[in-house]
N, CA, C and O atoms as a Tripos MOL2 file, in Angstrom:
@<TRIPOS>MOLECULE
protein
  320   319    80     0     0
PROTEIN
NO_CHARGES

@<TRIPOS>ATOM
      1 N          86.5390   97.6700  150.7410 N.3       1 MET1
      2 CA         86.4760   96.6130  149.7600 C.3       1 MET1
      3 C          87.7240   96.6790  148.8740 C.2       1 MET1
      4 O          88.0880   97.7470  148.3820 O.2       1 MET1
      5 N          88.3610   95.5520  148.6820 N.am      2 ARG2
      6 CA         89.5720   95.4830  147.8770 C.3       2 ARG2
      7 C          89.2310   95.3850  146.4000 C.2       2 ARG2
      8 O          88.3510   94.6190  146.0060 O.2       2 ARG2
      9 N          89.9290   96.1610  145.5890 N.am      3 ARG3
     10 CA         89.7020   96.1180  144.1400 C.3       3 ARG3
     11 C          90.4850   94.9620  143.5390 C.2       3 ARG3
     12 O          91.6380   94.7250  143.8970 O.2       3 ARG3
     13 N          89.8490   94.2490  142.6250 N.am      4 VAL4
     14 CA         90.4900   93.1470  141.9240 C.3       4 VAL4
     15 C          90.7530   93.6040  140.5010 C.2       4 VAL4
     16 O          89.8250   94.0530  139.8290 O.2       4 VAL4
     17 N          91.9910   93.5060  140.0140 N.am      5 PRO5
     18 CA         92.2790   93.9410  138.6450 C.3       5 PRO5
     19 C          91.5960   93.0430  137.6220 C.2       5 PRO5
     20 O          91.2160   91.9130  137.9300 O.2       5 PRO5
     21 N          91.4430   93.5520  136.4070 N.am      6 ALA6
     22 CA         90.7690   92.8120  135.3460 C.3       6 ALA6
     23 C          91.4960   91.5050  135.0350 C.2       6 ALA6
     24 O          90.8560   90.4770  134.8150 O.2       6 ALA6
     25 N          92.7900   91.5390  135.0160 N.am      7 THR7
     26 CA         93.5760   90.3180  134.8430 C.3       7 THR7
     27 C          94.6900   90.3310  135.8720 C.2       7 THR7
     28 O          95.1130   91.4010  136.3090 O.2       7 THR7
     29 N          95.1720   89.1590  136.2690 N.am      8 PRO8
     30 CA         96.2550   89.1190  137.2540 C.3       8 PRO8
     31 C          97.5200   89.8430  136.7890 C.2       8 PRO8
     32 O          98.2820   90.3460  137.6140 O.2       8 PRO8
     33 N          97.7450   89.8990  135.4860 N.am      9 LEU9
     34 CA         98.9330   90.5820  134.9830 C.3       9 LEU9
     35 C          98.9020   92.0720  135.2560 C.2       9 LEU9
     36 O          99.9520   92.6930  135.4210 O.2       9 LEU9
     37 N          97.7160   92.6530  135.3070 N.am     10 TYR10
     38 CA         97.6340   94.0880  135.5520 C.3      10 TYR10
     39 C          98.1990   94.4500  136.9190 C.2      10 TYR10
     40 O          98.8060   95.5090  137.0810 O.2      10 TYR10
     41 N          98.0030   93.5780  137.9020 N.am     11 ALA11
     42 CA         98.5790   93.8330  139.2280 C.3      11 ALA11
     43 C         100.0990   93.7910  139.1640 C.2      11 ALA11
     44 O         100.7740   94.5770  139.8290 O.2      11 ALA11
     45 N         100.6370   92.8750  138.3650 N.am     12 VAL12
     46 CA        102.0890   92.7820  138.1880 C.3      12 VAL12
     47 C         102.6030   94.0430  137.4970 C.2      12 VAL12
     48 O         103.6150   94.6100  137.9080 O.2      12 VAL12
     49 N         101.9110   94.4800  136.4550 N.am     13 TYR13
     50 CA        102.3120   95.7040  135.7570 C.3      13 TYR13
     51 C         102.2810   96.9010  136.7040 C.2      13 TYR13
     52 O         103.1700   97.7520  136.6710 O.2      13 TYR13
     53 N         101.2680   96.9570  137.5340 N.am     14 ALA14
     54 CA        101.1420   98.0820  138.4630 C.3      14 ALA14
     55 C         102.3280   98.1250  139.4230 C.2      14 ALA14
     56 O         102.8680   99.1930  139.7110 O.2      14 ALA14
     57 N         102.7220   96.9560  139.9110 N.am     15 ARG15
     58 CA        103.8500   96.9130  140.8580 C.3      15 ARG15
     59 C         105.1710   97.2070  140.1680 C.2      15 ARG15
     60 O         105.9480   98.0380  140.6390 O.2      15 ARG15
     61 N         105.4300   96.5310  139.0580 N.am     16 GLN16
     62 CA        106.7350   96.6540  138.4040 C.3      16 GLN16
     63 C         106.9300   97.9870  137.7090 C.2      16 GLN16
     64 O         108.0340   98.5310  137.7130 O.2      16 GLN16
     65 N         105.8860   98.5150  137.1170 N.am     17 LEU17
     66 CA        106.0130   99.7360  136.3330 C.3      17 LEU17
     67 C         105.4930  100.9730  137.0500 C.2      17 LEU17
     68 O         105.6050  102.0890  136.5410 O.2      17 LEU17
     69 N         104.9250  100.7700  138.2300 N.am     18 GLY18
     70 CA        104.4400  101.9070  138.9970 C.3      18 GLY18
     71 C         103.1740  102.5300  138.4370 C.2      18 GLY18
     72 O         102.9630  103.7340  138.5830 O.2      18 GLY18
     73 N         102.3280  101.7330  137.8000 N.am     19 PHE19
     74 CA        101.0840  102.2570  137.2430 C.3      19 PHE19
     75 C         100.0790  102.5350  138.3450 C.2      19 PHE19
     76 O          99.9870  101.7910  139.3210 O.2      19 PHE19
     77 N          99.3400  103.5960  138.1810 N.am     20 SER20
     78 CA         98.2460  103.8890  139.1080 C.3      20 SER20
     79 C          96.9940  103.1530  138.6240 C.2      20 SER20
     80 O          96.9920  102.5530  137.5500 O.2      20 SER20
     81 N          95.9400  103.2080  139.4240 N.am     21 THR21
     82 CA         94.6940  102.5510  139.0170 C.3      21 THR21
     83 C          94.0820  103.2270  137.7950 C.2      21 THR21
     84 O          93.4040  102.5770  136.9980 O.2      21 THR21
     85 N          94.3150  104.5140  137.6480 N.am     22 VAL22
     86 CA         93.7980  105.2350  136.4750 C.3      22 VAL22
     87 C          94.4910  104.7430  135.2080 C.2      22 VAL22
     88 O          93.8410  104.5240  134.1850 O.2      22 VAL22
     89 N          95.7940  104.5710  135.2750 N.am     23 VAL23
     90 CA         96.5450  104.0850  134.1180 C.3      23 VAL23
     91 C          96.1260  102.6580  133.7850 C.2      23 VAL23
     92 O          95.9770  102.3150  132.6120 O.2      23 VAL23
     93 N          95.9360  101.8300  134.7950 N.am     24 LEU24
     94 CA         95.4770  100.4620  134.5440 C.3      24 LEU24
     95 C          94.1030  100.4530  133.8940 C.2      24 LEU24
     96 O          93.8440   99.6390  133.0080 O.2      24 LEU24
     97 N          93.2350  101.3350  134.3160 N.am     25 ALA25
     98 CA         91.9100  101.4310  133.7150 C.3      25 ALA25
     99 C          92.0180  101.8660  132.2520 C.2      25 ALA25
    100 O          91.2820  101.3670  131.4010 O.2      25 ALA25
    101 N          92.9270  102.7890  131.9600 N.am     26 LEU26
    102 CA         93.1210  103.2220  130.5680 C.3      26 LEU26
    103 C          93.6970  102.0970  129.7040 C.2      26 LEU26
    104 O          93.3000  101.9340  128.5500 O.2      26 LEU26
    105 N          94.6280  101.3230  130.2600 N.am     27 VAL27
    106 CA         95.2000  100.1970  129.5190 C.3      27 VAL27
    107 C          94.1050   99.1960  129.1880 C.2      27 VAL27
    108 O          94.0270   98.7170  128.0560 O.2      27 VAL27
    109 N          93.2640   98.8770  130.1560 N.am     28 PHE28
    110 CA         92.1860   97.9300  129.9100 C.3      28 PHE28
    111 C          91.1810   98.4910  128.9090 C.2      28 PHE28
    112 O          90.6650   97.7470  128.0750 O.2      28 PHE28
    113 N          90.8960   99.7850  128.9780 N.am     29 ALA29
    114 CA         89.9610  100.4030  128.0370 C.3      29 ALA29
    115 C          90.4960  100.3320  126.6120 C.2      29 ALA29
    116 O          89.7400  100.0610  125.6790 O.2      29 ALA29
    117 N          91.7820  100.5700  126.4380 N.am     30 VAL30
    118 CA         92.3840  100.4690  125.1050 C.3      30 VAL30
    119 C          92.3010   99.0300  124.6010 C.2      30 VAL30
    120 O          92.0150   98.7930  123.4280 O.2      30 VAL30
    121 N          92.5510   98.0780  125.4870 N.am     31 TYR31
    122 CA         92.4430   96.6640  125.1250 C.3      31 TYR31
    123 C          91.0350   96.3440  124.6260 C.2      31 TYR31
    124 O          90.8730   95.7040  123.5880 O.2      31 TYR31
    125 N          90.0300   96.7840  125.3560 N.am     32 VAL32
    126 CA         88.6480   96.5050  124.9740 C.3      32 VAL32
    127 C          88.3060   97.2110  123.6680 C.2      32 VAL32
    128 O          87.6570   96.6290  122.7990 O.2      32 VAL32
    129 N          88.7370   98.4570  123.5270 N.am     33 LEU33
    130 CA         88.4440   99.2050  122.3000 C.3      33 LEU33
    131 C          89.1200   98.5940  121.0730 C.2      33 LEU33
    132 O          88.6290   98.7510  119.9550 O.2      33 LEU33
    133 N          90.2220   97.9100  121.2700 N.am     34 ALA34
    134 CA         90.8810   97.2270  120.1470 C.3      34 ALA34
    135 C          90.2830   95.8470  119.9180 C.2      34 ALA34
    136 O          90.2250   95.3800  118.7800 O.2      34 ALA34
    137 N          89.8390   95.1900  120.9780 N.am     35 LEU35
    138 CA         89.3280   93.8310  120.8600 C.3      35 LEU35
    139 C          87.9880   93.7760  120.1350 C.2      35 LEU35
    140 O          87.7810   92.9040  119.2920 O.2      35 LEU35
    141 N          87.0970   94.6730  120.4430 N.am     36 ILE36
    142 CA         85.7560   94.6220  119.8600 C.3      36 ILE36
    143 C          85.7830   94.7700  118.3340 C.2      36 ILE36
    144 O          85.1690   93.9500  117.6510 O.2      36 ILE36
    145 N          86.4580   95.7660  117.7690 N.am     37 PRO37
    146 CA         86.5060   95.8350  116.2960 C.3      37 PRO37
    147 C          87.2280   94.6380  115.6710 C.2      37 PRO37
    148 O          86.8660   94.1830  114.5860 O.2      37 PRO37
    149 N          88.2510   94.1330  116.3650 N.am     38 ALA38
    150 CA         88.9650   92.9690  115.8310 C.3      38 ALA38
    151 C          88.0430   91.7530  115.7730 C.2      38 ALA38
    152 O          88.0450   91.0190  114.7850 O.2      38 ALA38
    153 N          87.2680   91.5400  116.8130 N.am     39 LEU39
    154 CA         86.3270   90.4120  116.8010 C.3      39 LEU39
    155 C          85.2570   90.5910  115.7350 C.2      39 LEU39
    156 O          84.8580   89.6240  115.0860 O.2      39 LEU39
    157 N          84.7970   91.8030  115.5530 N.am     40 LEU40
    158 CA         83.8030   92.0550  114.5140 C.3      40 LEU40
    159 C          84.3900   91.8740  113.1160 C.2      40 LEU40
    160 O          83.6990   91.4180  112.2050 O.2      40 LEU40
    161 N          85.6590   92.2280  112.9470 N.am     41 ALA41
    162 CA         86.2920   92.1410  111.6270 C.3      41 ALA41
    163 C          86.6320   90.7080  111.2400 C.2      41 ALA41
    164 O          86.4220   90.3110  110.0940 O.2      41 ALA41
    165 N          87.1510   89.9320  112.1790 N.am     42 VAL42
    166 CA         87.6160   88.5790  111.8270 C.3      42 VAL42
    167 C          86.8100   87.4780  112.5060 C.2      42 VAL42
    168 O          87.2160   86.3160  112.4920 O.2      42 VAL42
    169 N          85.6820   87.8280  113.0950 N.am     43 GLY43
    170 CA         84.8630   86.8350  113.7760 C.3      43 GLY43
    171 C          84.2960   85.7840  112.8580 C.2      43 GLY43
    172 O          84.0570   84.6560  113.2900 O.2      43 GLY43
    173 N          84.0740   86.1200  111.6040 N.am     44 GLN44
    174 CA         83.5110   85.1740  110.6520 C.3      44 GLN44
    175 C          84.5770   84.4440  109.8390 C.2      44 GLN44
    176 O          84.2470   83.7070  108.9100 O.2      44 GLN44
    177 N          85.8320   84.6360  110.1720 N.am     45 LEU45
    178 CA         86.9300   84.0090  109.4290 C.3      45 LEU45
    179 C          86.8100   82.4920  109.3450 C.2      45 LEU45
    180 O          87.0240   81.9470  108.2620 O.2      45 LEU45
    181 N          86.4810   81.7700  110.4240 N.am     46 PRO46
    182 CA         86.4290   80.3130  110.3240 C.3      46 PRO46
    183 C          85.2570   79.7800  109.5220 C.2      46 PRO46
    184 O          85.2080   78.5790  109.2540 O.2      46 PRO46
    185 N          84.3220   80.6100  109.1310 N.am     47 ASP47
    186 CA         83.1500   80.1210  108.4120 C.3      47 ASP47
    187 C          83.4980   79.5440  107.0420 C.2      47 ASP47
    188 O          82.8260   78.6200  106.5820 O.2      47 ASP47
    189 N          84.5090   80.0540  106.3920 N.am     48 ARG48
    190 CA         84.8500   79.5680  105.0500 C.3      48 ARG48
    191 C          85.7450   78.3340  105.0690 C.2      48 ARG48
    192 O          85.3450   77.3040  104.5280 O.2      48 ARG48
    193 N          86.9520   78.3850  105.6710 N.am     49 PRO49
    194 CA         87.8170   77.1950  105.6150 C.3      49 PRO49
    195 C          87.4790   76.1510  106.6760 C.2      49 PRO49
    196 O          87.9420   75.0140  106.5820 O.2      49 PRO49
    197 N          86.6970   76.5060  107.6670 N.am     50 GLY50
    198 CA         86.3960   75.5870  108.7580 C.3      50 GLY50
    199 C          87.1960   75.9570  109.9920 C.2      50 GLY50
    200 O          88.1270   76.7600  109.9310 O.2      50 GLY50
    201 N          86.8190   75.3600  111.1110 N.am     51 ARG51
    202 CA         87.4510   75.7350  112.3710 C.3      51 ARG51
    203 C          88.8390   75.1440  112.5370 C.2      51 ARG51
    204 O          89.7320   75.8180  113.0500 O.2      51 ARG51
    205 N          89.0420   73.9080  112.1170 N.am     52 GLN52
    206 CA         90.3260   73.2560  112.3830 C.3      52 GLN52
    207 C          91.5190   73.9670  111.7450 C.2      52 GLN52
    208 O          92.5190   74.1710  112.4330 O.2      52 GLN52
    209 N          91.4680   74.3540  110.4660 N.am     53 PRO53
    210 CA         92.6170   75.0770  109.9110 C.3      53 PRO53
    211 C          92.8780   76.4090  110.6070 C.2      53 PRO53
    212 O          94.0300   76.7900  110.8170 O.2      53 PRO53
    213 N          91.8190   77.1070  110.9590 N.am     54 VAL54
    214 CA         91.9870   78.4000  111.6230 C.3      54 VAL54
    215 C          92.5710   78.2110  113.0100 C.2      54 VAL54
    216 O          93.4430   78.9770  113.4220 O.2      54 VAL54
    217 N          92.1060   77.2030  113.7370 N.am     55 ILE55
    218 CA         92.6400   76.9310  115.0700 C.3      55 ILE55
    219 C          94.1000   76.5020  114.9800 C.2      55 ILE55
    220 O          94.9180   76.9250  115.7980 O.2      55 ILE55
    221 N          94.4370   75.6720  114.0010 N.am     56 ALA56
    222 CA         95.8320   75.2320  113.8360 C.3      56 ALA56
    223 C          96.7430   76.4210  113.5260 C.2      56 ALA56
    224 O          97.8140   76.5530  114.1180 O.2      56 ALA56
    225 N          96.3260   77.2710  112.6130 N.am     57 ASP57
    226 CA         97.1320   78.4480  112.2800 C.3      57 ASP57
    227 C          97.2490   79.4020  113.4690 C.2      57 ASP57
    228 O          98.3220   79.9450  113.7330 O.2      57 ASP57
    229 N          96.1560   79.5990  114.1730 N.am     58 SER58
    230 CA         96.1660   80.4960  115.3300 C.3      58 SER58
    231 C          97.0790   79.9610  116.4290 C.2      58 SER58
    232 O          97.7780   80.7260  117.0940 O.2      58 SER58
    233 N          97.0660   78.6510  116.6150 N.am     59 THR59
    234 CA         97.9310   78.0390  117.6240 C.3      59 THR59
    235 C          99.4010   78.2310  117.2730 C.2      59 THR59
    236 O         100.2190   78.5300  118.1430 O.2      59 THR59
    237 N          99.7310   78.0590  115.9960 N.am     60 GLN60
    238 CA        101.1160   78.2570  115.5740 C.3      60 GLN60
    239 C         101.5460   79.7060  115.7750 C.2      60 GLN60
    240 O         102.6550   79.9580  116.2480 O.2      60 GLN60
    241 N         100.6990   80.6490  115.4280 N.am     61 VAL61
    242 CA        101.0280   82.0650  115.6200 C.3      61 VAL61
    243 C         101.1840   82.3740  117.1070 C.2      61 VAL61
    244 O         102.0920   83.1090  117.4970 O.2      61 VAL61
    245 N         100.2980   81.8140  117.9410 N.am     62 ALA62
    246 CA        100.3900   82.0470  119.3810 C.3      62 ALA62
    247 C         101.6790   81.4780  119.9580 C.2      62 ALA62
    248 O         102.3000   82.1010  120.8190 O.2      62 ALA62
    249 N         102.0860   80.3030  119.4920 N.am     63 GLU63
    250 CA        103.3440   79.7150  119.9620 C.3      63 GLU63
    251 C         104.5350   80.5810  119.5770 C.2      63 GLU63
    252 O         105.4270   80.8160  120.3920 O.2      63 GLU63
    253 N         104.5460   81.0470  118.3520 N.am     64 ILE64
    254 CA        105.6470   81.8970  117.8950 C.3      64 ILE64
    255 C         105.6890   83.1870  118.7030 C.2      64 ILE64
    256 O         106.7570   83.6130  119.1440 O.2      64 ILE64
    257 N         104.5330   83.8070  118.8970 N.am     65 ARG65
    258 CA        104.4860   85.0730  119.6310 C.3      65 ARG65
    259 C         104.8030   84.8830  121.1140 C.2      65 ARG65
    260 O         105.2880   85.8060  121.7670 O.2      65 ARG65
    261 N         104.5310   83.6900  121.6480 N.am     66 THR66
    262 CA        104.8230   83.4290  123.0530 C.3      66 THR66
    263 C         106.3180   83.3030  123.2900 C.2      66 THR66
    264 O         106.8440   83.8440  124.2620 O.2      66 THR66
    265 N         107.0030   82.5920  122.4030 N.am     67 PHE67
    266 CA        108.4160   82.3250  122.6110 C.3      67 PHE67
    267 C         109.3370   83.3700  121.9810 C.2      67 PHE67
    268 O         110.5500   83.3210  122.1810 O.2      67 PHE67
    269 N         108.7810   84.3020  121.2310 N.am     68 GLU68
    270 CA        109.5860   85.3510  120.6080 C.3      68 GLU68
    271 C         110.3220   86.2180  121.6320 C.2      68 GLU68
    272 O         111.5030   86.5020  121.4350 O.2      68 GLU68
    273 N         109.6690   86.6490  122.7160 N.am     69 PRO69
    274 CA        110.4240   87.4380  123.7090 C.3      69 PRO69
    275 C         111.5720   86.6500  124.3360 C.2      69 PRO69
    276 O         112.6190   87.2200  124.6400 O.2      69 PRO69
    277 N         111.3840   85.3480  124.5300 N.am     70 LEU70
    278 CA        112.4610   84.5310  125.0900 C.3      70 LEU70
    279 C         113.6400   84.4750  124.1240 C.2      70 LEU70
    280 O         114.7970   84.5360  124.5400 O.2      70 LEU70
    281 N         113.3420   84.3600  122.8490 N.am     71 HIS71
    282 CA        114.3830   84.3440  121.8270 C.3      71 HIS71
    283 C         115.1240   85.6800  121.8120 C.2      71 HIS71
    284 O         116.3520   85.7140  121.7320 O.2      71 HIS71
    285 N         114.3810   86.7660  121.8890 N.am     72 THR72
    286 CA        114.9880   88.0880  121.9060 C.3      72 THR72
    287 C         115.8600   88.2540  123.1410 C.2      72 THR72
    288 O         116.9570   88.8060  123.0610 O.2      72 THR72
    289 N         115.3770   87.7780  124.2810 N.am     73 TYR73
    290 CA        116.1700   87.8600  125.5200 C.3      73 TYR73
    291 C         117.4440   87.0440  125.3940 C.2      73 TYR73
    292 O         118.5050   87.4780  125.8430 O.2      73 TYR73
    293 N         117.3520   85.8620  124.7870 N.am     74 ALA74
    294 CA        118.5430   85.0290  124.6110 C.3      74 ALA74
    295 C         119.5560   85.7160  123.6960 C.2      74 ALA74
    296 O         120.7600   85.6660  123.9480 O.2      74 ALA74
    297 N         119.0700   86.3520  122.6420 N.am     75 LEU75
    298 CA        119.9810   87.0690  121.7490 C.3      75 LEU75
    299 C         120.6450   88.2420  122.4500 C.2      75 LEU75
    300 O         121.8240   88.5130  122.2270 O.2      75 LEU75
    301 N         119.8960   88.9380  123.2950 N.am     76 ASP76
    302 CA        120.4850   90.0530  124.0480 C.3      76 ASP76
    303 C         121.5860   89.5500  124.9850 C.2      76 ASP76
    304 O         122.6160   90.2050  125.1420 O.2      76 ASP76
    305 N         121.3690   88.4020  125.5970 N.am     77 CYS77
    306 CA        122.3750   87.8530  126.5100 C.3      77 CYS77
    307 C         123.6440   87.4370  125.7580 C.2      77 CYS77
    308 O         124.7580   87.6350  126.2440 O.2      77 CYS77
    309 N         123.4570   86.8600  124.5660 N.am     78 VAL78
    310 CA        124.6000   86.4030  123.7880 C.3      78 VAL78
    311 C         125.3750   87.5790  123.2160 C.2      78 VAL78
    312 O         126.6040   87.5420  123.1470 O.2      78 VAL78
    313 N         124.6650   88.6200  122.8060 N.am     79 CYS79
    314 CA        125.3120   89.7480  122.1430 C.3      79 CYS79
    315 C         126.0420   90.6630  123.1200 C.2      79 CYS79
    316 O         126.8400   91.4940  122.6880 O.2      79 CYS79
    317 N         125.7970   90.5380  124.4090 N.am     80 GLN80
    318 CA        126.4520   91.4500  125.3530 C.3      80 GLN80
    319 C         127.7740   90.9220  125.8000 C.2      80 GLN80
    320 O         128.4590   91.5650  126.5960 O.2      80 GLN80
@<TRIPOS>BOND
     1     1     2 1
     2     2     3 1
     3     3     4 2
     4     3     5 am
     5     5     6 1
     6     6     7 1
     7     7     8 2
     8     7     9 am
     9     9    10 1
    10    10    11 1
    11    11    12 2
    12    11    13 am
    13    13    14 1
    14    14    15 1
    15    15    16 2
    16    15    17 am
    17    17    18 1
    18    18    19 1
    19    19    20 2
    20    19    21 am
    21    21    22 1
    22    22    23 1
    23    23    24 2
    24    23    25 am
    25    25    26 1
    26    26    27 1
    27    27    28 2
    28    27    29 am
    29    29    30 1
    30    30    31 1
    31    31    32 2
    32    31    33 am
    33    33    34 1
    34    34    35 1
    35    35    36 2
    36    35    37 am
    37    37    38 1
    38    38    39 1
    39    39    40 2
    40    39    41 am
    41    41    42 1
    42    42    43 1
    43    43    44 2
    44    43    45 am
    45    45    46 1
    46    46    47 1
    47    47    48 2
    48    47    49 am
    49    49    50 1
    50    50    51 1
    51    51    52 2
    52    51    53 am
    53    53    54 1
    54    54    55 1
    55    55    56 2
    56    55    57 am
    57    57    58 1
    58    58    59 1
    59    59    60 2
    60    59    61 am
    61    61    62 1
    62    62    63 1
    63    63    64 2
    64    63    65 am
    65    65    66 1
    66    66    67 1
    67    67    68 2
    68    67    69 am
    69    69    70 1
    70    70    71 1
    71    71    72 2
    72    71    73 am
    73    73    74 1
    74    74    75 1
    75    75    76 2
    76    75    77 am
    77    77    78 1
    78    78    79 1
    79    79    80 2
    80    79    81 am
    81    81    82 1
    82    82    83 1
    83    83    84 2
    84    83    85 am
    85    85    86 1
    86    86    87 1
    87    87    88 2
    88    87    89 am
    89    89    90 1
    90    90    91 1
    91    91    92 2
    92    91    93 am
    93    93    94 1
    94    94    95 1
    95    95    96 2
    96    95    97 am
    97    97    98 1
    98    98    99 1
    99    99   100 2
   100    99   101 am
   101   101   102 1
   102   102   103 1
   103   103   104 2
   104   103   105 am
   105   105   106 1
   106   106   107 1
   107   107   108 2
   108   107   109 am
   109   109   110 1
   110   110   111 1
   111   111   112 2
   112   111   113 am
   113   113   114 1
   114   114   115 1
   115   115   116 2
   116   115   117 am
   117   117   118 1
   118   118   119 1
   119   119   120 2
   120   119   121 am
   121   121   122 1
   122   122   123 1
   123   123   124 2
   124   123   125 am
   125   125   126 1
   126   126   127 1
   127   127   128 2
   128   127   129 am
   129   129   130 1
   130   130   131 1
   131   131   132 2
   132   131   133 am
   133   133   134 1
   134   134   135 1
   135   135   136 2
   136   135   137 am
   137   137   138 1
   138   138   139 1
   139   139   140 2
   140   139   141 am
   141   141   142 1
   142   142   143 1
   143   143   144 2
   144   143   145 am
   145   145   146 1
   146   146   147 1
   147   147   148 2
   148   147   149 am
   149   149   150 1
   150   150   151 1
   151   151   152 2
   152   151   153 am
   153   153   154 1
   154   154   155 1
   155   155   156 2
   156   155   157 am
   157   157   158 1
   158   158   159 1
   159   159   160 2
   160   159   161 am
   161   161   162 1
   162   162   163 1
   163   163   164 2
   164   163   165 am
   165   165   166 1
   166   166   167 1
   167   167   168 2
   168   167   169 am
   169   169   170 1
   170   170   171 1
   171   171   172 2
   172   171   173 am
   173   173   174 1
   174   174   175 1
   175   175   176 2
   176   175   177 am
   177   177   178 1
   178   178   179 1
   179   179   180 2
   180   179   181 am
   181   181   182 1
   182   182   183 1
   183   183   184 2
   184   183   185 am
   185   185   186 1
   186   186   187 1
   187   187   188 2
   188   187   189 am
   189   189   190 1
   190   190   191 1
   191   191   192 2
   192   191   193 am
   193   193   194 1
   194   194   195 1
   195   195   196 2
   196   195   197 am
   197   197   198 1
   198   198   199 1
   199   199   200 2
   200   199   201 am
   201   201   202 1
   202   202   203 1
   203   203   204 2
   204   203   205 am
   205   205   206 1
   206   206   207 1
   207   207   208 2
   208   207   209 am
   209   209   210 1
   210   210   211 1
   211   211   212 2
   212   211   213 am
   213   213   214 1
   214   214   215 1
   215   215   216 2
   216   215   217 am
   217   217   218 1
   218   218   219 1
   219   219   220 2
   220   219   221 am
   221   221   222 1
   222   222   223 1
   223   223   224 2
   224   223   225 am
   225   225   226 1
   226   226   227 1
   227   227   228 2
   228   227   229 am
   229   229   230 1
   230   230   231 1
   231   231   232 2
   232   231   233 am
   233   233   234 1
   234   234   235 1
   235   235   236 2
   236   235   237 am
   237   237   238 1
   238   238   239 1
   239   239   240 2
   240   239   241 am
   241   241   242 1
   242   242   243 1
   243   243   244 2
   244   243   245 am
   245   245   246 1
   246   246   247 1
   247   247   248 2
   248   247   249 am
   249   249   250 1
   250   250   251 1
   251   251   252 2
   252   251   253 am
   253   253   254 1
   254   254   255 1
   255   255   256 2
   256   255   257 am
   257   257   258 1
   258   258   259 1
   259   259   260 2
   260   259   261 am
   261   261   262 1
   262   262   263 1
   263   263   264 2
   264   263   265 am
   265   265   266 1
   266   266   267 1
   267   267   268 2
   268   267   269 am
   269   269   270 1
   270   270   271 1
   271   271   272 2
   272   271   273 am
   273   273   274 1
   274   274   275 1
   275   275   276 2
   276   275   277 am
   277   277   278 1
   278   278   279 1
   279   279   280 2
   280   279   281 am
   281   281   282 1
   282   282   283 1
   283   283   284 2
   284   283   285 am
   285   285   286 1
   286   286   287 1
   287   287   288 2
   288   287   289 am
   289   289   290 1
   290   290   291 1
   291   291   292 2
   292   291   293 am
   293   293   294 1
   294   294   295 1
   295   295   296 2
   296   295   297 am
   297   297   298 1
   298   298   299 1
   299   299   300 2
   300   299   301 am
   301   301   302 1
   302   302   303 1
   303   303   304 2
   304   303   305 am
   305   305   306 1
   306   306   307 1
   307   307   308 2
   308   307   309 am
   309   309   310 1
   310   310   311 1
   311   311   312 2
   312   311   313 am
   313   313   314 1
   314   314   315 1
   315   315   316 2
   316   315   317 am
   317   317   318 1
   318   318   319 1
   319   319   320 2
@<TRIPOS>SUBSTRUCTURE
     1 MET1         2 RESIDUE 1 A MET
     2 ARG2         6 RESIDUE 1 A ARG
     3 ARG3        10 RESIDUE 1 A ARG
     4 VAL4        14 RESIDUE 1 A VAL
     5 PRO5        18 RESIDUE 1 A PRO
     6 ALA6        22 RESIDUE 1 A ALA
     7 THR7        26 RESIDUE 1 A THR
     8 PRO8        30 RESIDUE 1 A PRO
     9 LEU9        34 RESIDUE 1 A LEU
    10 TYR10       38 RESIDUE 1 A TYR
    11 ALA11       42 RESIDUE 1 A ALA
    12 VAL12       46 RESIDUE 1 A VAL
    13 TYR13       50 RESIDUE 1 A TYR
    14 ALA14       54 RESIDUE 1 A ALA
    15 ARG15       58 RESIDUE 1 A ARG
    16 GLN16       62 RESIDUE 1 A GLN
    17 LEU17       66 RESIDUE 1 A LEU
    18 GLY18       70 RESIDUE 1 A GLY
    19 PHE19       74 RESIDUE 1 A PHE
    20 SER20       78 RESIDUE 1 A SER
    21 THR21       82 RESIDUE 1 A THR
    22 VAL22       86 RESIDUE 1 A VAL
    23 VAL23       90 RESIDUE 1 A VAL
    24 LEU24       94 RESIDUE 1 A LEU
    25 ALA25       98 RESIDUE 1 A ALA
    26 LEU26      102 RESIDUE 1 A LEU
    27 VAL27      106 RESIDUE 1 A VAL
    28 PHE28      110 RESIDUE 1 A PHE
    29 ALA29      114 RESIDUE 1 A ALA
    30 VAL30      118 RESIDUE 1 A VAL
    31 TYR31      122 RESIDUE 1 A TYR
    32 VAL32      126 RESIDUE 1 A VAL
    33 LEU33      130 RESIDUE 1 A LEU
    34 ALA34      134 RESIDUE 1 A ALA
    35 LEU35      138 RESIDUE 1 A LEU
    36 ILE36      142 RESIDUE 1 A ILE
    37 PRO37      146 RESIDUE 1 A PRO
    38 ALA38      150 RESIDUE 1 A ALA
    39 LEU39      154 RESIDUE 1 A LEU
    40 LEU40      158 RESIDUE 1 A LEU
    41 ALA41      162 RESIDUE 1 A ALA
    42 VAL42      166 RESIDUE 1 A VAL
    43 GLY43      170 RESIDUE 1 A GLY
    44 GLN44      174 RESIDUE 1 A GLN
    45 LEU45      178 RESIDUE 1 A LEU
    46 PRO46      182 RESIDUE 1 A PRO
    47 ASP47      186 RESIDUE 1 A ASP
    48 ARG48      190 RESIDUE 1 A ARG
    49 PRO49      194 RESIDUE 1 A PRO
    50 GLY50      198 RESIDUE 1 A GLY
    51 ARG51      202 RESIDUE 1 A ARG
    52 GLN52      206 RESIDUE 1 A GLN
    53 PRO53      210 RESIDUE 1 A PRO
    54 VAL54      214 RESIDUE 1 A VAL
    55 ILE55      218 RESIDUE 1 A ILE
    56 ALA56      222 RESIDUE 1 A ALA
    57 ASP57      226 RESIDUE 1 A ASP
    58 SER58      230 RESIDUE 1 A SER
    59 THR59      234 RESIDUE 1 A THR
    60 GLN60      238 RESIDUE 1 A GLN
    61 VAL61      242 RESIDUE 1 A VAL
    62 ALA62      246 RESIDUE 1 A ALA
    63 GLU63      250 RESIDUE 1 A GLU
    64 ILE64      254 RESIDUE 1 A ILE
    65 ARG65      258 RESIDUE 1 A ARG
    66 THR66      262 RESIDUE 1 A THR
    67 PHE67      266 RESIDUE 1 A PHE
    68 GLU68      270 RESIDUE 1 A GLU
    69 PRO69      274 RESIDUE 1 A PRO
    70 LEU70      278 RESIDUE 1 A LEU
    71 HIS71      282 RESIDUE 1 A HIS
    72 THR72      286 RESIDUE 1 A THR
    73 TYR73      290 RESIDUE 1 A TYR
    74 ALA74      294 RESIDUE 1 A ALA
    75 LEU75      298 RESIDUE 1 A LEU
    76 ASP76      302 RESIDUE 1 A ASP
    77 CYS77      306 RESIDUE 1 A CYS
    78 VAL78      310 RESIDUE 1 A VAL
    79 CYS79      314 RESIDUE 1 A CYS
    80 GLN80      318 RESIDUE 1 A GLN
């Protein structure tokens, strides 16, 4: 039976970085251990201001964090 990784990116990490299945399992365990307290801590955040402001702010943060590595890569290319 073939093992399926928790996310498709984990298979990419395993190939590119040479991670074993044990290391991938530890990475996923750390992710889960960080996610659960975070959800418990900020899960009630939208209850006060409403969902739309929180979703709008979260979307903006996600966009910035998504394109930040591209910006860093572009700066590295220009600076070399």
